[in-house]
Backbone bond lengths (Angstrom), bond angles and torsions (degrees), N, CA, C in turn:
res aa  C-N    CA-C-N  psi(-1)  N-CA   C-N-CA  omega(-1)  CA-C   N-CA-C  phi
1 M - - - 1.441 - - 1.523 109.55 -
2 E 1.293 113.30 136.41 1.444 117.18 -178.09 1.524 110.81 -92.05
3 L 1.300 114.48 168.35 1.460 121.52 -178.60 1.536 111.29 -63.22
4 A 1.319 117.72 -38.07 1.475 121.65 -179.88 1.529 109.95 -64.06
5 D 1.362 117.09 -41.11 1.469 120.49 178.19 1.516 110.96 -64.04
6 L 1.333 116.01 -42.67 1.467 120.24 178.47 1.526 111.05 -62.81
7 Q 1.327 115.65 -39.59 1.468 118.87 178.85 1.529 111.09 -66.21
8 N 1.348 116.29 -40.54 1.471 119.66 178.19 1.528 110.92 -63.40
9 M 1.336 116.39 -44.60 1.463 120.59 178.67 1.537 110.05 -61.88
10 W 1.304 115.25 -43.33 1.476 120.37 179.46 1.532 110.59 -61.79
11 T 1.320 116.50 -43.10 1.465 121.13 179.34 1.524 110.39 -64.16
12 Q 1.340 117.28 -41.94 1.467 120.45 178.96 1.525 111.01 -64.00
13 Y 1.324 117.93 -44.11 1.465 121.58 177.97 1.537 111.12 -63.62
14 D 1.340 114.33 -38.47 1.467 118.71 178.49 1.528 110.86 -64.37
15 K 1.349 117.04 -41.21 1.466 120.84 178.04 1.526 110.53 -64.54
16 K 1.336 116.86 -43.02 1.468 120.90 179.12 1.523 110.93 -63.04
17 L 1.316 115.36 -42.38 1.466 119.84 179.41 1.530 110.80 -64.36
18 T 1.328 116.99 -42.95 1.460 120.75 178.08 1.524 110.53 -63.01
19 K 1.332 115.89 -42.29 1.467 120.21 179.47 1.527 110.49 -64.62
20 N 1.334 117.09 -44.61 1.467 120.28 179.02 1.527 111.69 -63.92
21 T 1.325 117.10 -39.29 1.461 120.86 178.17 1.519 110.42 -63.73
22 R 1.326 116.43 -42.38 1.457 120.80 178.88 1.534 110.80 -64.31
23 I 1.330 117.06 -43.41 1.460 120.86 179.10 1.527 110.49 -64.30
24 N 1.325 116.61 -42.58 1.470 120.08 179.13 1.530 111.30 -62.69
25 K 1.339 116.19 -40.38 1.467 119.29 177.99 1.523 111.31 -64.33
26 E 1.331 116.56 -40.14 1.468 120.01 178.94 1.526 111.06 -64.78
27 V 1.341 116.34 -42.55 1.468 119.93 178.68 1.526 110.02 -63.70
28 L 1.316 116.83 -44.83 1.464 120.91 179.28 1.531 110.77 -63.79
29 K 1.318 116.52 -39.94 1.472 119.90 178.39 1.527 110.36 -63.08
30 N 1.334 116.57 -43.15 1.467 119.94 178.48 1.523 111.47 -61.51
31 I 1.313 116.18 -38.51 1.470 120.04 178.01 1.523 110.04 -66.63
32 L 1.335 116.60 -43.86 1.467 120.37 -179.68 1.526 112.15 -68.50
33 V 1.324 118.01 -30.39 1.458 121.56 -178.29 1.530 111.69 -74.19
34 E 1.331 116.42 -26.70 1.470 119.69 -176.93 1.527 112.79 -57.26
35 K 1.326 116.74 -42.85 1.467 120.41 -176.17 1.530 112.63 -65.30
36 P 1.347 119.26 -52.40 1.467 117.65 177.49 1.529 112.82 -65.40
37 E 1.322 116.84 -29.69 1.455 119.86 178.16 1.534 110.45 -65.45
38 R 1.340 116.32 -40.33 1.467 120.13 176.27 1.522 110.89 -63.91
39 K 1.337 116.80 -38.32 1.467 119.85 178.74 1.529 110.75 -65.37
40 I 1.317 116.88 -41.45 1.462 120.29 178.03 1.528 109.79 -65.22
41 N 1.322 117.46 -39.43 1.462 120.20 177.32 1.529 110.85 -63.17
42 W 1.327 117.17 -37.91 1.458 120.88 177.90 1.535 110.09 -66.85
43 I 1.323 117.20 -40.23 1.468 120.82 175.75 1.530 109.52 -61.47
44 K 1.327 115.89 -39.60 1.467 120.78 179.37 1.533 110.67 -63.83
45 V 1.331 117.16 -42.35 1.465 121.16 179.23 1.529 110.33 -62.99
46 K 1.334 116.79 -43.10 1.461 119.64 178.23 1.526 111.32 -64.59
47 A 1.325 117.14 -37.77 1.462 120.51 178.76 1.530 110.79 -66.08
48 I 1.326 117.44 -40.24 1.467 120.70 176.74 1.521 109.81 -63.53
49 F 1.330 116.32 -42.12 1.465 120.61 178.01 1.529 110.31 -59.42
50 N 1.329 116.81 -42.97 1.474 120.95 179.06 1.526 112.36 -67.09
51 L 1.328 117.55 -24.49 1.462 120.43 176.77 1.531 111.95 -82.63
52 V 1.332 116.75 -33.95 1.465 120.86 -176.31 1.529 111.74 -83.95
53 L 1.319 117.49 -35.88 1.470 121.26 -174.82 1.528 113.66 -56.31
54 P 1.338 120.40 -47.70 1.475 118.48 179.05 1.525 113.14 -63.25
55 I 1.326 116.79 -33.66 1.459 120.24 179.94 1.532 110.22 -65.26
56 I 1.319 116.30 -31.52 1.469 120.48 179.06 1.525 111.05 -84.26
57 L 1.345 116.89 -45.66 1.465 120.24 -172.57 1.527 114.50 -72.43
58 I 1.307 117.67 -43.09 1.467 119.37 -174.47 1.532 111.27 -61.67
59 P 1.353 120.08 -49.67 1.473 117.73 -179.59 1.535 114.22 -73.15
60 T 1.328 117.26 -29.14 1.465 118.29 -174.84 1.521 113.87 -92.31
61 V 1.328 117.65 -31.91 1.467 119.85 -175.61 1.524 112.08 -107.56
62 L 1.319 117.42 -49.78 1.464 120.22 -172.04 1.527 113.12 -76.89
63 I 1.310 117.03 -50.99 1.470 119.92 -174.99 1.534 112.37 -61.70
64 P 1.341 120.65 -42.61 1.471 118.38 178.39 1.536 113.74 -64.13
65 Q 1.326 117.95 -24.73 1.462 121.42 -178.52 1.524 112.89 -82.68
66 V 1.323 117.03 -15.94 1.459 121.25 -175.00 1.524 109.54 -93.35
67 S 1.322 115.08 130.33 1.467 119.07 172.64 1.529 107.27 -97.19
68 F 1.295 115.67 117.72 1.456 121.10 -175.21 1.523 110.89 -71.78
69 R 1.340 114.39 132.89 1.462 121.34 -179.42 1.525 108.49 -134.64
70 T 1.309 115.65 170.64 1.474 119.48 179.22 1.521 112.22 -111.87
71 D 1.332 117.28 10.74 1.466 118.57 -179.69 1.526 110.79 -78.00
72 L 1.320 115.89 165.60 1.458 122.74 -174.39 1.529 112.14 -64.12
73 D 1.339 118.10 -39.36 1.467 121.02 179.74 1.533 111.07 -58.91
74 F 1.313 116.29 -45.02 1.468 119.89 -178.87 1.525 111.02 -65.77
75 I 1.310 117.14 -42.12 1.468 120.70 -178.82 1.532 110.33 -65.34
76 I 1.333 116.72 -45.64 1.479 119.95 178.71 1.525 109.94 -65.12
77 G 1.330 117.38 -43.97 1.469 121.46 -179.70 1.515 112.63 -62.09
78 S 1.333 116.33 -45.98 1.466 118.81 179.68 1.532 110.49 -68.19
79 G 1.337 116.92 -33.61 1.463 119.75 176.17 1.520 111.71 -65.12
80 L 1.337 116.64 -46.93 1.472 120.57 177.93 1.528 111.03 -59.47
81 F 1.329 114.84 -51.27 1.469 118.90 -178.26 1.522 111.17 -62.99
82 G 1.335 116.85 -41.36 1.460 120.38 -179.20 1.521 112.88 -65.01
83 I 1.314 116.63 -45.16 1.472 120.43 179.95 1.522 110.81 -63.66
84 V 1.335 116.60 -46.16 1.470 120.13 179.40 1.519 110.28 -61.64
85 S 1.323 117.71 -44.05 1.472 121.37 -179.40 1.524 111.86 -62.91
86 I 1.323 116.06 -43.52 1.470 119.84 -178.55 1.524 110.82 -66.54
87 V 1.329 117.09 -43.25 1.471 120.45 -179.74 1.530 110.52 -64.48
88 I 1.325 117.29 -44.73 1.468 120.19 179.49 1.530 110.19 -64.32
89 Y 1.315 117.36 -40.17 1.469 120.36 179.20 1.525 110.58 -64.82
90 F 1.334 116.99 -40.42 1.464 120.85 177.83 1.526 110.36 -61.54
91 W 1.339 117.67 -45.15 1.470 120.92 178.11 1.524 111.09 -63.13
92 S 1.315 116.97 -39.31 1.469 120.08 178.57 1.525 110.19 -63.90
93 W 1.323 116.41 -38.92 1.460 120.30 177.87 1.527 110.53 -65.04
94 Q 1.329 118.11 -43.80 1.467 121.88 177.30 1.528 111.03 -61.08
95 Y 1.328 116.43 -40.94 1.465 121.80 177.82 1.530 110.20 -60.91
96 F 1.319 116.54 -44.64 1.463 120.91 178.64 1.526 110.87 -61.15
97 L 1.326 117.76 -42.12 1.460 120.82 178.74 1.527 111.60 -63.86
98 K 1.331 116.71 -35.79 1.468 119.91 177.02 1.530 110.96 -67.44
99 I 1.320 116.65 -35.05 1.471 119.72 177.30 1.526 109.85 -64.95
100 L 1.312 117.06 -40.66 1.464 120.57 -178.88 1.523 112.72 -63.32
101 R 1.334 117.15 -25.16 1.470 120.73 179.20 1.522 112.94 -71.83
102 I 1.324 117.55 -20.22 1.460 120.29 -176.95 1.522 109.12 -75.82
103 D 1.333 115.16 121.89 1.454 121.02 -179.65 1.527 108.07 -139.15
104 F 1.311 115.96 123.84 1.454 120.11 -177.39 1.521 112.33 -79.37
105 K 1.334 117.73 -0.91 1.460 120.44 173.81 1.525 110.57 -79.81
106 N 1.331 116.09 -20.62 1.467 120.32 174.99 1.522 109.30 -71.37
107 T 1.309 115.62 175.80 1.460 118.44 176.47 1.523 108.93 -64.05
108 I 1.296 115.79 150.43 1.465 120.38 -175.83 1.525 110.82 -66.75
109 T 1.326 117.46 -27.91 1.460 121.00 177.88 1.523 110.82 -66.45
110 S 1.321 117.16 -44.86 1.462 119.70 178.88 1.531 110.91 -69.32
111 T 1.333 116.66 -34.83 1.468 120.07 176.84 1.522 110.24 -65.19
112 R 1.314 115.72 -41.97 1.470 119.50 178.85 1.536 110.41 -63.99
113 K 1.331 116.07 -40.19 1.465 120.50 178.29 1.530 110.58 -63.05
114 D 1.336 116.64 -42.44 1.464 120.66 178.47 1.527 111.71 -63.95
115 I 1.326 116.79 -39.22 1.469 120.48 179.05 1.523 110.40 -67.88
116 K 1.325 117.32 -39.82 1.465 120.60 177.50 1.521 110.59 -63.34
117 E 1.329 116.53 -41.71 1.462 121.04 177.99 1.537 110.26 -64.68
118 L 1.324 116.61 -39.04 1.466 121.39 177.51 1.527 110.86 -63.52
119 E 1.329 116.25 -42.63 1.465 120.36 178.56 1.532 111.27 -62.32
120 K 1.329 116.74 -45.63 1.470 120.28 178.78 1.522 111.05 -60.77
121 Y 1.328 115.95 -42.86 1.466 119.86 -179.87 1.528 110.62 -64.73
122 K 1.325 116.67 -41.61 1.468 120.50 -179.90 1.526 110.68 -63.41
123 L 1.328 117.50 -43.42 1.466 120.67 178.37 1.524 111.20 -63.04
124 K 1.329 116.34 -45.49 1.462 120.70 -179.85 1.527 110.80 -64.39
125 M 1.338 115.63 -44.30 1.459 120.40 -179.76 1.532 110.82 -62.72
126 T 1.312 117.08 -43.48 1.464 120.64 -178.65 1.525 110.98 -65.68
127 K 1.329 117.37 -38.95 1.475 120.05 176.69 1.524 110.54 -60.53
128 F 1.331 116.61 -47.33 1.459 120.22 -179.00 1.532 111.77 -66.20
129 V 1.335 116.46 -36.42 1.471 119.43 178.12 1.519 109.68 -61.81
130 Y 1.332 116.48 -45.59 1.472 119.14 179.08 1.531 111.70 -66.48
131 M 1.332 116.86 -31.83 1.464 119.15 177.59 1.529 111.33 -72.04
132 M 1.322 117.19 -31.93 1.463 120.93 -178.74 1.533 112.78 -86.14
133 M 1.320 116.67 -18.08 1.465 120.62 -176.08 1.537 113.30 -56.08
134 P 1.334 120.10 -42.20 1.475 118.17 177.96 1.531 113.51 -58.84
135 F 1.329 117.23 -33.96 1.461 120.01 178.22 1.532 110.92 -68.44
136 G 1.343 116.26 -41.69 1.457 119.81 177.63 1.516 112.28 -64.75
137 I 1.345 116.38 -41.19 1.466 120.55 178.31 1.527 109.89 -67.29
138 S 1.319 117.08 -39.01 1.476 120.06 175.54 1.517 110.98 -60.65
139 G 1.326 116.06 -39.47 1.456 120.17 176.69 1.519 112.00 -61.36
140 I 1.325 116.58 -41.31 1.473 120.47 177.75 1.523 110.04 -64.79
141 F 1.335 117.06 -42.91 1.469 121.05 178.60 1.531 110.53 -60.12
142 L 1.350 116.29 -42.78 1.469 119.70 -179.96 1.529 111.57 -67.86
143 M 1.335 117.13 -40.86 1.460 119.64 179.85 1.524 111.78 -66.44
144 A 1.326 116.71 -36.11 1.469 120.72 -177.25 1.528 112.35 -88.83
145 E 1.314 117.27 2.18 1.471 123.89 -179.32 1.537 111.96 57.63
146 I 1.322 115.99 41.18 1.465 120.97 175.32 1.521 106.95 -92.57
147 P 1.322 118.10 121.20 1.472 119.25 -178.90 1.535 110.82 -69.87
148 F 1.330 115.60 139.45 1.466 120.87 -179.26 1.529 112.88 -73.26
149 F 1.289 116.43 -44.58 1.455 120.36 -169.01 1.528 112.17 -111.32
150 S 1.300 117.35 49.08 1.462 120.24 174.54 1.524 108.36 -117.12
151 M 1.298 116.08 165.50 1.471 120.50 -179.33 1.530 110.81 -66.30
152 D 1.335 117.59 -28.87 1.463 120.88 -179.61 1.524 112.03 -71.13
153 S 1.318 117.46 -30.94 1.459 119.84 -177.63 1.524 113.13 -95.06
154 L 1.317 117.55 -2.35 1.454 120.67 -178.67 1.527 111.95 -64.34
155 L 1.315 117.48 -46.93 1.466 121.62 -179.61 1.529 111.69 -64.85
156 P 1.343 119.60 -48.79 1.475 117.93 177.73 1.529 113.55 -59.62
157 I 1.323 117.04 -39.36 1.474 119.62 179.05 1.520 110.25 -65.83
158 F 1.331 117.04 -41.69 1.462 120.73 177.43 1.535 110.42 -61.58
159 L 1.335 117.56 -43.14 1.467 120.92 179.47 1.531 111.30 -65.78
160 I 1.323 116.68 -40.65 1.467 119.73 178.72 1.521 110.65 -62.68
161 I 1.321 117.08 -45.21 1.468 120.84 179.30 1.524 110.97 -64.02
162 S 1.331 116.97 -42.76 1.471 120.87 179.05 1.524 111.26 -61.66
163 V 1.326 116.31 -46.27 1.461 120.09 179.95 1.522 110.42 -64.12
164 M 1.329 117.71 -38.94 1.468 119.78 178.75 1.527 111.73 -64.28
165 I 1.326 117.32 -42.14 1.468 120.40 -179.71 1.524 110.52 -64.42
166 I 1.321 116.78 -45.15 1.474 120.41 178.65 1.523 110.21 -64.49
167 S 1.319 116.15 -41.17 1.461 120.60 179.59 1.529 111.54 -63.65
168 I 1.321 116.75 -41.79 1.467 120.60 178.12 1.521 110.46 -61.27
169 Y 1.313 116.80 -45.73 1.465 121.09 -179.27 1.530 110.83 -61.64
170 I 1.322 116.46 -49.79 1.471 120.25 -177.39 1.524 110.46 -66.00
171 T 1.318 117.12 -42.25 1.464 120.60 -177.75 1.519 111.75 -61.64
172 F 1.324 116.99 -48.35 1.461 118.87 -176.39 1.517 112.75 -79.22
173 K 1.305 117.95 -36.66 1.463 120.83 -175.54 1.528 111.69 -75.87
174 F 1.315 117.35 -44.68 1.458 120.27 -170.99 1.528 113.51 -112.26
175 S 1.295 116.49 -40.30 1.461 118.98 -170.85 1.523 112.74 -75.60
176 I 1.297 117.89 -62.78 1.467 120.18 -172.82 1.523 111.81 -78.87
177 I 1.313 116.32 -57.04 1.468 120.43 -172.72 1.520 111.30 -62.06
178 E 1.314 118.00 -46.71 1.468 121.14 -177.92 1.523 110.89 -67.28
179 Y 1.318 117.13 -40.18 1.467 120.88 -179.22 1.523 110.85 -61.58
180 Y 1.333 116.05 -47.32 1.460 119.08 -179.87 1.528 111.99 -72.33
181 R 1.322 117.85 -27.86 1.470 120.33 176.21 1.540 109.60 -63.66
182 K 1.328 116.38 -44.65 1.469 119.87 177.70 1.522 111.14 -63.70
183 L 1.314 115.98 -41.67 1.459 120.40 179.36 1.526 110.84 -62.73
184 N 1.323 117.79 -41.78 1.462 121.63 178.77 1.531 111.57 -65.82
185 R 1.351 116.62 -36.81 1.469 118.82 176.95 1.524 110.99 -62.05
186 E 1.319 116.42 -40.95 1.464 119.71 179.13 1.518 111.42 -66.45
187 I 1.314 117.28 -35.95 1.467 121.09 177.81 1.528 110.07 -67.80
188 V 1.324 117.50 -37.91 1.462 121.53 178.26 1.529 110.22 -62.47
189 E 1.331 117.50 -38.68 1.469 120.82 177.52 1.522 110.66 -61.15
190 I 1.312 116.95 -40.87 1.464 120.52 178.81 1.522 110.15 -67.38
191 E 1.332 116.91 -39.73 1.471 120.39 177.35 1.525 111.71 -61.31
192 K 1.335 116.35 -42.27 1.463 120.20 179.47 1.523 110.27 -61.92
193 L 1.321 117.03 -38.10 1.454 120.56 179.36 1.526 111.58 -64.73
194 E 1.330 116.10 -37.11 1.465 119.14 -178.68 1.518 112.81 -72.62
195 M 1.339 117.88 -21.63 1.467 119.99 -178.09 1.513 111.62 -77.22
């Protein structure tokens, strides 16, 4: 065997090895992408649920229970509840649109940037929702003619505040931050593979 033949064989083996390495990396990347993609799909399902639920609940549960009046309490209460509901629904819609922008066919850097932006928006939106919730609940109290400062309403108000505090703690500590932390770790693994 001559040197030229050995070089040709070596070049062919090198090309095959490079091709196999590239194929293996693509297969591994596809496997690694599946997990964060499923998480994003789950976030998308929850966002759709949050968009559909008010459309179902408000006309079927809330409106039939409300007796419409023309007094000031009812007008202020319905205004508070309506404004809070519309603003929260608008933010939920914006959140859903941000989820739709995430595509794992794009470069992993842009996908990671989109996920980080989604996480920031979710944290900001959730903070504002919790800040606006007392106004919405006050609106419900005014519409239903439930007195704020009576002995009968003391227990429900205490329970509402307690549930909100526990919900805030669980949502920020475990639900949002931890979920996105795991998602970011999986994205980092894919980035390392591409390097």
